[in-house]
Backbone bond lengths (Angstrom), bond angles and torsions (degrees), N, CA, C in turn:
res aa  C-N    CA-C-N  psi(-1)  N-CA   C-N-CA  omega(-1)  CA-C   N-CA-C  phi
1 M - - - 1.395 - - 1.600 109.83 -
2 L 1.282 116.54 128.90 1.392 121.45 -178.32 1.545 109.61 -118.01
3 F 1.335 115.63 135.44 1.459 121.58 -171.75 1.526 112.00 -125.15
4 D 1.350 114.34 131.36 1.448 118.22 164.47 1.554 109.10 -73.91
5 I 1.328 116.93 164.35 1.499 120.49 -175.85 1.537 111.08 -96.88
6 D 1.327 113.40 -73.80 1.453 119.70 -168.86 1.522 111.80 -71.62
7 G 1.290 115.21 121.38 1.475 121.05 -176.95 1.489 114.74 89.53
8 T 1.314 115.26 -11.87 1.469 120.64 179.89 1.519 111.96 -112.60
9 L 1.356 116.60 -52.98 1.453 122.26 -179.30 1.554 108.10 -96.97
10 I 1.370 116.11 -37.84 1.485 118.90 175.26 1.467 110.79 -134.89
11 R 1.324 117.10 162.09 1.469 121.51 175.39 1.551 109.66 -151.39
12 R 1.347 109.41 155.22 1.500 115.90 -177.12 1.475 112.14 54.31
13 A 1.346 116.24 49.18 1.436 121.57 -176.86 1.499 115.47 -82.03
14 G 1.340 118.08 2.41 1.468 120.90 179.48 1.489 113.51 98.12
15 P 1.330 118.94 174.00 1.447 124.99 -175.44 1.488 116.41 -84.91
16 H 1.336 117.43 -0.09 1.462 123.15 -169.04 1.511 114.55 -60.01
17 H 1.355 115.67 -36.66 1.480 120.34 179.15 1.558 110.19 -68.32
18 R 1.247 116.60 -49.69 1.466 121.58 179.16 1.496 110.86 -60.35
19 E 1.356 116.11 -46.34 1.450 121.12 178.98 1.575 112.11 -58.78
20 A 1.348 113.94 -36.18 1.500 116.22 -179.26 1.545 108.87 -68.89
21 L 1.324 118.09 -35.27 1.498 118.07 176.80 1.540 110.90 -63.92
22 V 1.360 115.53 -45.67 1.487 120.47 -179.70 1.524 110.07 -59.37
23 E 1.320 113.92 -51.97 1.472 118.55 -176.08 1.490 112.65 -61.00
24 A 1.338 118.52 -39.11 1.462 123.45 -179.24 1.520 112.42 -62.81
25 I 1.323 115.94 -40.85 1.433 119.29 178.34 1.545 109.89 -67.41
26 R 1.323 114.72 -40.73 1.493 120.55 178.75 1.528 109.58 -59.13
27 R 1.360 116.91 -47.87 1.423 119.42 -177.72 1.530 115.44 -66.14
28 V 1.314 115.52 -41.68 1.419 122.69 -174.58 1.529 113.24 -80.55
29 A 1.367 115.20 -48.38 1.462 121.31 -171.28 1.556 112.85 -102.55
30 G 1.296 116.23 -12.35 1.459 122.20 -175.20 1.498 112.89 64.26
31 V 1.349 117.79 32.47 1.450 122.99 -176.37 1.510 107.99 -119.44
32 E 1.355 117.70 138.17 1.516 121.98 175.80 1.518 106.44 -87.41
33 T 1.298 116.78 129.92 1.484 123.14 179.09 1.492 108.74 -134.07
34 T 1.341 113.89 179.67 1.472 119.81 175.62 1.537 108.68 -156.24
35 T 1.321 113.45 155.00 1.499 117.40 173.12 1.501 111.36 -93.03
36 E 1.304 118.85 0.45 1.396 122.16 176.42 1.549 113.34 -60.02
37 G 1.237 115.77 127.99 1.499 120.12 -176.92 1.472 115.70 82.83
38 V 1.352 117.34 -5.46 1.472 120.68 176.45 1.484 106.92 -91.76
39 P 1.402 116.38 125.72 1.499 119.24 -176.78 1.522 108.25 -79.45
40 V 1.291 116.45 78.51 1.435 123.35 -172.11 1.524 114.23 -67.00
41 A 1.345 116.13 -27.47 1.531 118.57 179.26 1.532 109.73 -56.25
42 G 1.251 116.59 126.97 1.458 122.00 175.33 1.533 114.69 82.75
43 M 1.336 116.56 -4.60 1.494 120.33 179.01 1.529 113.15 -92.54
44 L 1.270 115.96 157.52 1.467 123.45 175.52 1.571 109.34 -87.15
45 D 1.284 114.76 141.93 1.494 117.99 -176.74 1.519 113.54 -52.67
46 R 1.369 118.24 -38.91 1.470 115.62 -179.15 1.526 111.07 -69.15
47 S 1.307 117.48 -27.75 1.476 119.20 175.48 1.497 110.83 -70.13
48 I 1.366 115.56 -44.23 1.487 120.80 175.68 1.500 110.16 -55.33
49 L 1.328 118.32 -47.66 1.462 121.35 -177.83 1.501 111.85 -62.32
50 T 1.338 114.25 -38.59 1.505 120.28 178.25 1.524 111.35 -60.67
51 V 1.347 115.09 -49.27 1.466 119.81 178.05 1.509 112.87 -60.02
52 M 1.377 115.52 -42.31 1.417 120.92 179.86 1.530 110.10 -58.63
53 M 1.310 118.65 -46.80 1.451 125.47 -175.81 1.556 110.07 -69.54
54 Q 1.342 116.17 -41.45 1.449 120.89 177.45 1.511 112.72 -60.73
55 R 1.370 115.52 -39.89 1.479 119.22 -179.78 1.482 110.83 -69.79
56 A 1.351 114.40 -26.20 1.516 119.05 -179.93 1.546 110.40 -83.03
57 G 1.307 119.83 1.61 1.471 124.68 175.49 1.560 115.14 91.95
58 M 1.271 116.52 11.97 1.486 120.07 175.85 1.452 111.58 -70.88
59 T 1.295 120.70 141.99 1.456 123.02 173.29 1.476 113.03 -77.34
60 R 1.291 116.96 161.68 1.483 121.09 178.06 1.490 112.41 -56.95
61 A 1.290 117.37 -41.90 1.482 122.32 178.64 1.502 111.50 -63.00
62 A 1.321 117.05 -45.21 1.443 121.88 -178.00 1.515 109.63 -65.74
63 I 1.338 119.70 -40.13 1.444 126.15 177.66 1.576 108.80 -60.04
64 Q 1.332 113.58 -46.30 1.495 116.52 -176.83 1.519 110.47 -65.81
65 R 1.413 117.28 -35.66 1.432 119.74 179.70 1.549 112.09 -66.97
66 A 1.336 113.32 -40.52 1.392 119.75 -175.82 1.537 117.73 -76.99
67 M 1.349 114.04 -26.75 1.445 120.21 -169.23 1.541 116.39 -55.47
68 P 1.302 122.58 -43.95 1.444 119.20 -179.91 1.532 113.10 -61.74
69 A 1.311 118.51 -38.97 1.445 120.91 177.49 1.521 114.17 -73.69
70 V 1.371 114.60 -32.97 1.494 119.44 173.72 1.497 110.63 -62.69
71 V 1.344 116.06 -47.60 1.444 121.58 -178.02 1.537 110.74 -60.47
72 A 1.368 117.74 -43.37 1.425 119.20 -179.85 1.536 111.45 -68.40
73 S 1.322 118.68 -39.47 1.428 124.02 179.35 1.534 112.98 -62.66
74 A 1.298 115.05 -48.03 1.496 122.49 -179.47 1.560 110.83 -57.85
75 Q 1.373 115.15 -42.47 1.404 117.90 178.67 1.518 111.91 -65.60
76 S 1.277 118.98 -46.79 1.439 123.52 179.53 1.558 111.80 -59.92
77 I 1.306 116.17 -40.92 1.427 120.84 179.87 1.526 109.93 -65.55
78 Y 1.353 119.73 -44.94 1.413 121.12 -178.01 1.508 111.10 -67.64
79 V 1.328 117.07 -41.08 1.481 120.24 -175.76 1.518 109.27 -59.04
80 R 1.341 114.40 -38.06 1.500 119.97 -176.95 1.573 111.28 -71.28
81 R 1.351 115.10 -36.72 1.446 118.69 -170.60 1.509 115.36 -106.05
82 A 1.278 119.79 2.50 1.476 123.92 -173.20 1.563 107.02 -58.42
83 P 1.329 118.68 130.09 1.425 120.18 177.79 1.543 112.37 -85.51
84 D 1.301 113.35 171.36 1.488 119.44 171.07 1.573 110.88 -66.52
85 I 1.280 118.44 115.67 1.469 118.02 -175.99 1.553 107.52 -119.10
86 S 1.300 118.71 23.91 1.460 120.53 -176.92 1.558 112.16 -66.89
87 K 1.345 115.47 -19.09 1.483 118.39 176.88 1.542 111.67 -96.15
88 K 1.342 115.58 7.24 1.432 119.91 177.62 1.538 113.93 -103.71
89 V 1.320 113.42 4.96 1.508 119.28 -179.38 1.566 108.40 -65.38
90 C 1.315 119.16 136.05 1.433 121.10 179.91 1.523 113.64 -70.92
91 P 1.369 115.22 157.73 1.428 118.90 -176.56 1.502 112.85 -60.04
92 G 1.337 116.07 135.48 1.449 120.42 176.78 1.524 117.08 87.26
93 V 1.377 116.96 -13.52 1.438 119.31 -171.13 1.605 110.75 -64.32
94 R 1.318 113.01 -49.68 1.514 116.53 -173.69 1.588 108.23 -62.08
95 N 1.336 116.54 -46.54 1.440 116.71 -178.39 1.533 113.13 -65.21
96 L 1.357 119.54 -36.37 1.400 121.90 175.89 1.527 111.61 -64.26
97 L 1.286 117.99 -45.67 1.446 122.29 -178.46 1.517 109.64 -64.47
98 R 1.302 121.09 -36.01 1.429 123.70 178.16 1.518 109.02 -67.11
99 R 1.323 117.02 -43.29 1.481 118.31 -176.77 1.500 108.73 -72.22
100 L 1.307 124.45 -37.66 1.463 123.82 175.94 1.544 109.84 -64.24
101 T 1.271 118.67 -40.41 1.498 121.59 179.58 1.490 108.23 -63.74
102 A 1.331 118.96 -44.95 1.488 121.39 -178.55 1.524 110.26 -62.50
103 R 1.372 118.23 -30.21 1.432 118.69 177.87 1.529 114.79 -88.02
104 G 1.403 116.56 6.02 1.437 119.74 177.49 1.503 115.08 75.98
105 V 1.302 118.58 20.53 1.427 121.22 -175.61 1.600 106.74 -81.44
106 V 1.331 113.38 138.37 1.518 120.78 175.68 1.432 107.52 -75.36
107 I 1.404 117.63 124.59 1.447 122.94 -176.67 1.496 109.66 -118.43
108 G 1.296 118.28 128.73 1.442 123.81 179.29 1.545 112.55 -135.23
109 L 1.321 112.30 170.97 1.464 118.62 176.76 1.544 110.48 -109.26
110 V 1.309 115.60 143.32 1.465 122.88 168.03 1.534 106.10 -130.20
111 T 1.319 117.52 104.16 1.413 120.31 -172.39 1.482 115.75 -141.39
112 G 1.326 116.06 151.22 1.515 120.89 174.53 1.487 112.75 -74.32
113 N 1.319 119.47 -5.65 1.472 120.75 175.59 1.486 111.90 -69.35
114 L 1.305 118.44 147.52 1.457 122.14 166.50 1.512 108.51 -64.29
115 S 1.323 114.97 155.84 1.540 119.72 -167.88 1.451 113.84 -58.47
116 R 1.337 117.32 -51.41 1.476 118.29 -177.02 1.461 110.67 -68.25
117 I 1.348 122.69 -31.88 1.381 125.16 177.83 1.511 110.36 -66.61
118 G 1.357 117.33 -47.29 1.495 123.23 177.29 1.525 110.96 -58.41
119 W 1.262 116.80 -52.58 1.475 118.86 -178.43 1.543 112.94 -60.62
120 R 1.358 113.22 -40.27 1.510 117.79 178.88 1.513 110.81 -63.27
121 K 1.327 117.68 -38.48 1.461 119.75 176.54 1.514 110.44 -60.65
122 M 1.342 117.89 -43.86 1.415 121.43 -179.61 1.536 111.18 -62.44
123 E 1.341 115.84 -40.72 1.446 119.25 176.89 1.495 112.06 -61.85
124 R 1.375 118.26 -46.64 1.407 122.10 -177.38 1.528 114.78 -72.90
125 A 1.322 114.65 -17.03 1.453 120.94 177.60 1.531 110.56 -89.85
126 G 1.353 114.30 -13.93 1.461 118.93 -177.12 1.491 114.33 80.11
127 L 1.361 117.05 24.16 1.484 122.26 -174.80 1.556 111.05 -113.43
128 R 1.308 117.38 -5.38 1.519 120.85 -174.05 1.553 113.59 -50.40
129 P 1.294 118.64 -42.89 1.492 119.56 -174.26 1.541 115.27 -60.59
130 Y 1.300 116.40 -22.21 1.460 119.22 -175.45 1.484 113.15 -80.37
131 F 1.361 118.91 -17.10 1.482 120.91 -170.77 1.577 110.93 -106.03
132 R 1.321 111.43 124.97 1.464 118.84 -177.19 1.550 109.96 -81.68
133 F 1.324 118.21 -33.54 1.453 122.85 -171.97 1.498 110.66 -162.53
134 G 1.339 118.48 171.87 1.463 122.66 177.11 1.465 115.74 -154.15
135 A 1.245 119.80 159.81 1.492 125.76 168.15 1.512 108.41 -119.08
136 F 1.348 114.87 127.80 1.494 121.88 -166.29 1.561 107.60 -126.65
137 A 1.359 109.35 172.85 1.468 120.18 -168.51 1.556 114.14 -53.46
138 E 1.294 116.07 -34.77 1.422 116.76 -173.39 1.604 113.48 -82.82
139 Q 1.297 113.31 2.87 1.522 118.47 -175.55 1.529 112.26 -100.97
140 A 1.300 122.12 -6.57 1.445 123.53 -177.90 1.540 109.34 -160.50
141 R 1.328 114.00 165.73 1.508 117.64 -178.03 1.547 109.56 -87.35
142 D 1.301 117.06 -21.56 1.505 116.55 -178.70 1.494 107.37 -148.87
143 R 1.349 118.17 176.27 1.472 123.27 -174.31 1.556 111.50 -69.13
144 A 1.291 116.21 -36.90 1.432 116.95 179.04 1.588 109.93 -61.74
145 G 1.330 115.72 -38.44 1.445 120.79 174.72 1.530 112.50 -62.38
146 L 1.316 116.14 -38.55 1.482 117.05 174.50 1.507 114.33 -62.95
147 V 1.331 116.12 -40.43 1.415 119.03 176.87 1.537 111.83 -61.43
148 R 1.328 118.18 -41.83 1.433 124.59 172.27 1.547 109.61 -54.27
149 V 1.322 118.28 -50.30 1.444 123.85 178.65 1.530 113.13 -53.19
150 A 1.361 113.39 -47.13 1.399 120.71 -179.39 1.519 116.12 -64.72
151 I 1.329 114.70 -42.05 1.477 121.82 178.13 1.519 111.09 -66.59
152 R 1.313 114.63 -44.11 1.401 119.93 178.20 1.576 113.41 -60.69
153 R 1.315 112.78 -42.60 1.460 117.67 177.20 1.483 112.52 -61.04
154 A 1.343 114.87 -49.13 1.516 118.95 -179.81 1.523 111.66 -60.27
155 R 1.291 118.01 -38.61 1.446 117.71 -179.88 1.526 112.50 -74.98
156 K 1.358 116.24 -36.60 1.516 117.63 177.24 1.483 111.60 -63.55
157 E 1.344 118.40 -35.48 1.477 121.35 -178.71 1.591 108.46 -81.46
158 R 1.269 114.68 -4.47 1.510 120.00 -177.17 1.506 113.27 60.77
159 W 1.319 115.99 32.18 1.413 122.60 172.54 1.609 109.99 -73.35
160 I 1.360 113.11 -34.02 1.429 120.16 177.64 1.507 109.85 -132.72
161 G 1.323 115.40 164.17 1.476 117.72 178.88 1.558 108.47 -108.01
162 R 1.291 112.77 179.66 1.526 119.62 -179.56 1.550 112.60 -59.13
163 D 1.266 113.74 -30.80 1.457 116.21 -176.08 1.526 114.89 -102.25
164 S 1.320 115.97 9.80 1.470 119.40 178.65 1.487 110.83 -66.85
165 A 1.372 115.90 143.03 1.453 119.72 174.96 1.531 108.61 -75.42
166 I 1.314 114.45 136.74 1.522 121.49 179.52 1.486 108.04 -130.12
167 S 1.352 112.65 133.74 1.498 121.57 177.77 1.519 109.47 -126.70
168 L 1.326 116.13 145.70 1.430 123.33 169.59 1.485 111.04 -116.70
169 I 1.346 118.95 121.62 1.421 124.42 176.37 1.530 111.71 -99.04
170 G 1.329 116.86 123.45 1.480 119.42 -179.20 1.581 109.80 -151.97
171 D 1.285 115.06 167.70 1.438 122.50 -177.51 1.498 116.13 -109.07
172 H 1.386 114.81 2.86 1.442 120.57 -171.33 1.549 111.00 -125.11
173 P 1.266 121.20 146.16 1.500 121.22 173.80 1.499 111.41 -52.38
174 N 1.341 121.47 -30.61 1.500 119.24 177.91 1.544 111.96 -65.40
175 D 1.285 115.22 -30.99 1.478 116.69 176.55 1.518 111.68 -68.35
176 V 1.342 116.62 -40.73 1.450 122.67 177.59 1.499 112.06 -62.80
177 L 1.317 113.62 -44.97 1.511 119.03 179.01 1.488 112.01 -64.20
178 A 1.351 116.12 -41.59 1.480 121.55 -177.61 1.567 108.58 -63.32
179 A 1.312 115.62 -42.52 1.469 118.31 178.03 1.511 113.56 -61.74
180 Q 1.357 114.65 -44.66 1.426 123.22 -177.47 1.537 109.85 -67.38
181 A 1.284 117.41 -35.69 1.456 121.73 179.63 1.578 113.50 -67.43
182 N 1.353 113.57 -21.34 1.477 119.71 175.68 1.502 115.19 -106.11
183 G 1.344 116.29 5.47 1.439 120.73 173.61 1.548 114.04 73.49
184 I 1.337 114.35 25.97 1.484 118.47 174.31 1.501 110.10 -113.27
185 R 1.321 116.78 173.23 1.420 122.52 -173.06 1.550 109.61 -82.16
186 A 1.397 112.28 131.83 1.496 118.60 178.66 1.554 107.04 -100.45
187 I 1.335 112.36 121.93 1.488 116.60 173.08 1.530 105.87 -111.73
188 A 1.289 115.26 117.85 1.472 124.78 -178.16 1.528 109.55 -99.17
189 V 1.320 115.97 130.44 1.443 121.77 -178.57 1.551 108.83 -125.04
190 G 1.339 113.11 139.44 1.428 119.05 -171.71 1.500 117.47 -90.64
191 T 1.356 117.88 34.75 1.461 123.18 -176.82 1.477 114.81 -97.96
192 G 1.417 115.34 0.92 1.441 120.77 175.39 1.504 112.21 -96.59
193 I 1.335 115.50 -149.27 1.521 117.78 -179.03 1.476 111.87 -97.52
194 V 1.328 120.25 -3.27 1.429 123.19 -179.77 1.537 109.30 -92.48
195 S 1.359 115.93 135.67 1.431 118.38 -176.86 1.553 112.36 -71.57
196 L 1.338 115.07 161.25 1.479 116.21 172.71 1.570 112.68 -64.54
197 E 1.270 114.26 -28.52 1.493 117.05 -178.01 1.490 108.77 -70.99
198 E 1.257 119.50 -41.06 1.471 121.37 176.78 1.583 110.71 -66.83
199 L 1.321 116.17 -44.83 1.434 117.40 -179.87 1.570 110.66 -60.96
200 Q 1.333 115.26 -36.13 1.435 120.98 -178.47 1.586 109.98 -58.34
201 T 1.326 116.78 -34.09 1.459 122.62 -175.10 1.499 111.64 -64.27
202 H 1.402 117.15 -16.72 1.429 122.24 -179.23 1.533 115.92 -98.88
203 S 1.320 112.05 4.85 1.490 123.63 175.30 1.467 113.66 51.82
204 P 1.350 118.14 59.83 1.427 120.72 168.64 1.428 116.73 -64.13
205 Y 1.350 119.80 154.78 1.469 124.04 -178.78 1.563 108.20 -58.60
206 I 1.316 113.09 -47.49 1.468 123.99 179.81 1.504 108.15 -132.44
207 L 1.404 113.88 136.28 1.460 118.37 174.23 1.537 107.31 -127.38
208 I 1.357 115.87 128.92 1.470 120.39 -173.81 1.531 108.07 -142.48
209 P 1.286 116.19 150.06 1.517 119.55 179.60 1.521 111.87 -66.39
210 D 1.349 116.66 -39.06 1.488 122.29 177.22 1.530 108.92 -158.33
211 L 1.278 114.02 174.32 1.516 119.04 -170.88 1.473 112.58 -72.97
212 R 1.335 120.31 -10.95 1.453 120.98 173.68 1.489 112.28 -64.76
213 A 1.336 117.04 -18.65 1.472 121.76 -173.78 1.539 110.87 -95.05
214 L 1.347 116.85 -0.55 1.476 119.87 -171.24 1.527 106.73 -90.79
215 L 1.326 117.10 120.68 1.435 123.65 178.24 1.497 113.74 -98.95
216 L 1.324 117.20 128.96 1.491 120.61 -176.45 1.535 111.26 -61.75
217 K 1.376 116.60 -29.14 1.463 114.73 -177.40 1.523 110.59 -66.54
218 D 1.316 118.95 -19.43 1.430 121.28 175.02 1.535 115.22 -79.54
219 L 1.297 116.05 -4.03 1.411 119.98 -174.50 1.497 116.14 -123.11
220 L 1.365 116.51 -36.40 1.477 122.63 -173.15 1.496 110.53 -103.55
C-alpha cells in the first residue's frame, strides 16, 4: 500500500512547508518568490520550486545551477521548524495503518514532498513507524515516475512479488493518473482540496470520502 501525504494522511498542516521553499530560494539565489498562484496540490516540490523561480525572472540555467542547494536548504529549514501536526492526521488514517500493519502489508510513501520534509512530517504526525520506505520529489520528474521507483524498490528488496496487489491512495487526480500509468489500483480519497465529483471523472478503482470508509476486504 502506497500513500500520498498532503491531503491524504494529513491536512491543514500549516504554512511551514511553503515558507521553507520561499526562504531556501531567498538564501541560495537571493531572489524573492512566493507560492501564491502556484497550483501546488498534486505537484512535486522540485516542480514547485522551478515555477517559483521562473516567475521571479530566473533563467533556466540559473535555476538548474541553484536547484541542488535550494533543495538541500529547504529540507534543512523545514526539519528545524516543523510543528506538531499530530492533530492534523486525516480521519481513519491511524486505524487503517494499524490494521494494515497487523496484516503484514508493506506500507510506503509516494509523495511530491522532498524526502527529509516528507519523513519529518511523518515524525511530527506520529505516523513514522508505519512506513517502511518512500519515493520522494527528488527521485523522479513526475508522480508516475515516483510510483515506478517505489514498486521497483519493493520488488528489489523482495518485500513483494511480481503478482502482489499494489494500491496507491491519494487525494488528487495526479495520484489516480500515476497509479493507472503503472497498472496498479488507484484509491481516491476526498480529504484534500479536490471534490469527489472531480476525482470520479478520472475513474479510480475506489472512491471514498475519507479512509474510515476503506474496507480491507476490497484490497487484500
